[in-house]
C-alpha positions in Angstrom: 5.2 -11.2 21.4 7.5 -8.3 22.5 7.9 -5.3 20.4 11.0 -5.7 18.1 12.3 -2.2 18.8 11.9 -2.6 22.6 13.9 -5.8 22.3 16.5 -4.0 20.1 16.9 -1.3 22.7 17.3 -3.9 25.5 20.0 -5.6 23.5 21.8 -2.6 22.0 21.3 0.5 24.0 23.6 2.5 21.7 20.8 2.6 19.0 18.9 5.1 21.2 19.5 8.6 19.8 17.0 10.4 22.0 15.1 9.4 25.2 13.2 11.0 28.0 12.5 10.2 31.6 8.7 10.1 32.2 6.2 8.9 34.8 4.1 6.1 33.3 0.9 4.6 34.8 -0.7 1.4 33.6 -4.4 1.1 34.0 -5.1 -2.2 35.9 -8.4 -1.5 37.7 -10.3 0.7 35.4 -12.4 -1.5 33.2 -12.8 0.8 30.2 -9.1 1.6 30.0 -7.6 -1.6 31.2 -4.0 -2.0 29.9 -3.8 1.6 28.7 -0.5 3.3 29.5 -0.6 6.9 30.4 2.6 8.8 30.0 3.4 12.1 31.7 6.5 13.6 30.3 6.2 16.8 32.3 5.4 18.9 29.4 2.9 21.7 29.4 0.3 19.7 27.6 0.8 16.6 29.7 -2.1 15.3 31.9 -1.2 16.6 35.3 -4.3 15.8 37.4 -3.1 13.0 39.6 0.2 12.5 37.8 2.1 15.8 38.0 4.0 15.2 41.2 5.1 11.6 40.6 8.8 11.1 39.9 9.8 9.5 36.6 9.6 5.6 36.6 10.4 4.9 33.0 12.6 6.0 30.1 10.8 6.5 26.9 12.8 6.1 23.7 11.9 8.9 21.3 14.3 8.3 18.4 16.5 5.4 17.5 19.1 4.8 14.8 16.9 2.9 12.4 19.7 1.8 10.0 21.8 0.5 12.8 18.9 -1.4 14.3 18.0 -2.9 10.9 21.6 -3.9 10.3 22.0 -5.6 13.5 18.7 -7.4 13.3 19.5 -8.7 9.8 22.9 -9.9 11.1 21.1 -12.0 13.7 18.6 -13.4 11.2 21.2 -14.3 8.6 23.8 -16.0 11.0 
């Protein structure tokens, strides 16, 4: 089942108040970490070993307008 907030952002991109371009890597071959997502946002504390030089490939939503999202979701559920 998709994440409700991710679906909300896909439907209504104006609910995003703050986002950031990042490099994301999904572990698909490492058995112990299979499915884990590693996010490098370029910050000083980010893991850079093997990830530092890769260009952004994802937009991470940091803050959404919660009230607007809830209102729109409720409108869909009630109608």
